[in-house]
C-alpha positions as CSV (number, residue, x, y, z in Angstrom):
1,H,11.8,-9.5,-7.0
2,R,14.2,-6.4,-8.4
3,A,13.4,-8.6,-11.8
4,R,10.0,-6.5,-11.6
5,F,12.3,-3.6,-13.3
6,L,13.6,-5.2,-15.8
7,D,9.7,-6.4,-16.5
8,T,8.7,-5.0,-20.3
9,N,4.7,-5.4,-19.3
10,S,5.0,-4.1,-16.1
11,T,3.8,-1.0,-14.7
12,T,6.2,-0.2,-11.8
13,L,7.3,2.2,-11.2
14,C,11.1,2.3,-12.4
15,R,12.4,5.9,-11.2
16,K,15.3,8.1,-11.3
17,F,17.5,9.5,-8.2
18,E,20.7,12.3,-7.5
19,R,21.1,10.6,-4.4
20,P,21.9,7.1,-3.4
21,E,19.9,3.9,-2.8
22,W,19.6,2.8,0.4
23,D,22.1,-0.5,0.4
24,G,21.1,-1.7,4.9
25,E,24.5,0.5,5.7
26,P,24.1,2.6,9.5
27,L,20.8,5.3,9.2
28,T,21.7,7.2,12.5
29,G,21.3,11.1,11.4
30,K,20.7,10.3,8.1
31,S,17.7,10.9,6.2
32,I,15.9,8.3,3.7
33,L,13.9,9.0,1.1
34,L,11.0,6.2,0.5
35,W,8.7,6.2,-2.7
36,P,5.8,3.6,-4.0
37,D,7.6,1.6,-7.0
38,Q,4.0,-0.5,-7.2
39,G,0.0,0.0,-6.3
40,L,-1.4,1.2,-3.1
41,G,-2.4,-2.9,-1.7
42,D,1.6,-2.8,-2.3
43,A,2.0,0.5,-0.4
44,L,-0.3,-0.4,2.7
45,R,1.8,-3.6,2.7
46,S,4.9,-2.3,2.9
47,G,4.0,0.6,4.9
48,T,4.1,-1.9,8.2
49,I,7.9,-1.8,7.6
50,I,8.0,1.5,8.1
51,P,8.6,1.3,12.0
52,D,11.5,-1.7,11.3
53,L,12.5,1.4,9.6
54,L,11.5,4.2,12.3
55,E,14.1,2.0,15.3
56,T,17.3,3.5,13.1
57,G,16.7,6.5,14.2
58,A,17.1,8.1,10.7
59,R,14.9,11.2,9.0
60,V,12.5,9.8,7.3
61,L,10.0,10.9,4.2
62,I,7.9,9.4,1.8
63,E,6.5,10.0,-0.8
64,L,2.8,9.1,-1.5
65,P,-0.3,9.4,-3.3
66,P,-3.1,11.3,-2.4
67,K,-5.5,8.4,-1.4
68,I,-3.2,6.4,1.2
69,R,-1.1,10.1,3.0
70,E,-4.4,10.1,6.0
71,A,-3.5,6.4,6.4
72,F,0.2,6.8,6.8
73,A,0.0,10.4,8.4
74,F,-2.1,9.1,10.8
75,S,-0.3,6.2,11.6
76,F,3.8,8.2,11.7
77,P,3.0,10.9,12.5
78,E,7.4,11.6,13.2
79,I,7.0,10.9,9.3
80,E,7.5,13.4,6.6
81,I,5.2,13.3,3.6
82,R,4.9,13.7,0.7
83,P,2.7,14.3,-2.9
84,T,4.5,11.9,-5.4
85,A,7.1,14.5,-7.4
86,F,9.5,12.6,-10.1
87,D,10.0,14.4,-13.9
88,S,7.2,11.8,-16.3
89,A,10.1,12.0,-19.2
90,T,12.7,11.0,-17.9
91,M,11.9,9.1,-13.7
92,M,13.9,11.3,-12.0
93,A,12.8,12.4,-9.1
94,Q,12.7,16.5,-8.3
95,T,14.0,16.8,-4.7
96,H,16.4,15.8,-3.4
97,D,16.8,17.3,0.3
98,Y,18.2,14.0,1.9
99,D,20.9,11.1,1.8
100,F,19.0,8.1,0.1
101,H,16.0,6.7,-1.1
102,C,14.9,3.2,-1.1
103,S,11.4,2.3,-2.9
104,L,9.3,0.5,-0.4
105,T,8.6,-2.6,-1.8
106,D,12.5,-3.3,-1.2
107,L,12.8,-2.3,2.6
108,A,11.7,-5.8,3.2
109,K,15.0,-7.0,1.7
110,F,16.3,-5.6,4.7
111,Y,14.2,-6.4,7.8
112,R,11.6,-9.4,6.1
113,R,14.1,-11.7,5.6
114,S,12.1,-14.8,7.7
115,H,9.5,-15.8,9.0
116,E,10.7,-14.4,12.2
117,D,11.6,-11.0,10.9
118,F,7.1,-11.3,11.2
119,E,7.1,-12.9,13.7
120,K,8.6,-9.8,15.8
121,A,7.7,-7.0,13.8
122,K,5.5,-4.6,15.1
123,F,1.6,-5.5,14.6
124,P,-1.0,-3.2,14.1
125,A,2.1,-1.0,12.1
126,F,-1.1,1.0,11.6
127,T,-3.2,3.1,13.9
128,F,-6.4,4.4,12.8
129,D,-8.9,6.9,13.7
130,A,-11.2,4.9,16.9
131,K,-13.5,7.9,16.3
132,R,-14.6,8.1,13.0
133,A,-14.2,3.8,12.3
134,R,-17.3,3.4,15.0
135,E,-19.1,6.3,13.0
136,Y,-18.3,3.7,10.0
137,L,-19.8,1.0,11.5
138,H,-22.5,2.2,12.5
139,R,-23.6,2.6,9.7
140,L,-23.5,-1.2,8.8
141,N,-27.0,-2.7,10.1
142,G,-26.3,-6.6,12.2
143,Y,-22.2,-5.0,12.0
144,E,-22.4,-6.2,16.2
145,E,-24.3,-9.9,15.0
146,K,-22.1,-10.6,11.9
147,P,-18.4,-10.1,10.3
148,I,-17.0,-6.8,8.2
149,V,-16.0,-9.0,5.2
150,G,-14.4,-6.1,2.2
151,I,-14.5,-7.4,-1.1
152,S,-12.6,-6.1,-4.8
153,W,-12.3,-8.1,-8.0
154,R,-9.6,-6.8,-9.7
155,S,-6.6,-4.0,-9.9
156,K,-6.6,-0.7,-11.6
157,N,-4.1,-1.8,-13.4
158,L,-6.3,-4.0,-16.8
159,A,-3.1,-5.3,-18.7
160,E,-4.4,-8.6,-21.0
161,Y,-0.9,-10.7,-19.1
162,R,-3.0,-9.5,-15.3
163,A,-6.3,-10.9,-16.3
164,R,-5.3,-14.5,-15.2
165,Y,-5.4,-12.7,-11.4
166,Y,-8.5,-11.0,-11.5
167,L,-12.2,-12.4,-11.2
168,S,-15.3,-10.9,-12.6
169,A,-18.3,-9.8,-10.9
170,P,-20.5,-12.9,-12.1
171,E,-16.7,-15.1,-10.6
172,I,-17.0,-13.7,-7.4
173,S,-20.6,-13.9,-6.7
174,P,-20.3,-17.2,-5.2
175,I,-18.6,-15.7,-2.0
176,L,-21.6,-13.1,-1.9
177,E,-24.2,-15.6,-0.7
178,F,-23.5,-15.7,2.6
179,D,-25.4,-14.5,4.7
180,D,-23.9,-14.4,8.2
181,V,-21.5,-11.9,6.3
182,I,-22.2,-7.7,6.2
183,Y,-19.9,-7.9,2.8
184,V,-18.5,-3.6,2.0
185,N,-17.8,-3.3,-1.3
186,L,-13.9,-2.2,-1.5
187,Q,-13.6,-2.1,-5.7
188,Y,-12.0,1.2,-7.1
189,L,-13.4,1.8,-10.3
190,S,-16.5,-0.7,-10.3
191,I,-19.5,0.0,-12.6
192,E,-22.8,0.3,-12.6
193,R,-23.4,-3.5,-14.4
194,E,-21.0,-5.3,-11.5
195,R,-22.1,-3.5,-8.8
196,D,-25.8,-4.0,-9.6
197,Y,-25.0,-7.7,-10.8
198,L,-23.7,-8.1,-7.0
199,A,-26.4,-6.6,-5.4
200,Q,-28.7,-9.2,-6.6
């Protein structure tokens, strides 16, 4: 998976740091900066490994885009959350007050190396604001009788080589034909024409 940094078509962030990259050595009494190199979904997926990292006793800092800071702060109050800070021309980090750094994605190579690692992992890793969740549920008519399914059909990254990974609104529409499901639009940057089509 490290080859993602060598892919010239990839939008993966390949950042630079003055501090060394963590290689799995003991972190007791040390600090580590985590940073996302891919999208929001990748950050959330890899964030499920943070409980494992916290067990080392390390001071954990993490740089995150605004959209997901609240989710991480609510779930992991013991970590320090910061805005992403690097020079866009050189990709060099702008903070250096930690001993090591590690991409969120690369935590998996230390903590998810087998099926057994997944089975013994803390689940769920993220927590949520139950009051807000209940308030949201009450806005969904019929939520007590029907399952709620969030849908999205493409990423923000619309590079041509990624087109095969996406569905168009017409392609995803057959999924929405079931009447015994409540669908929630999770597609950010959707356009009105798509929403109108899927609402039919």
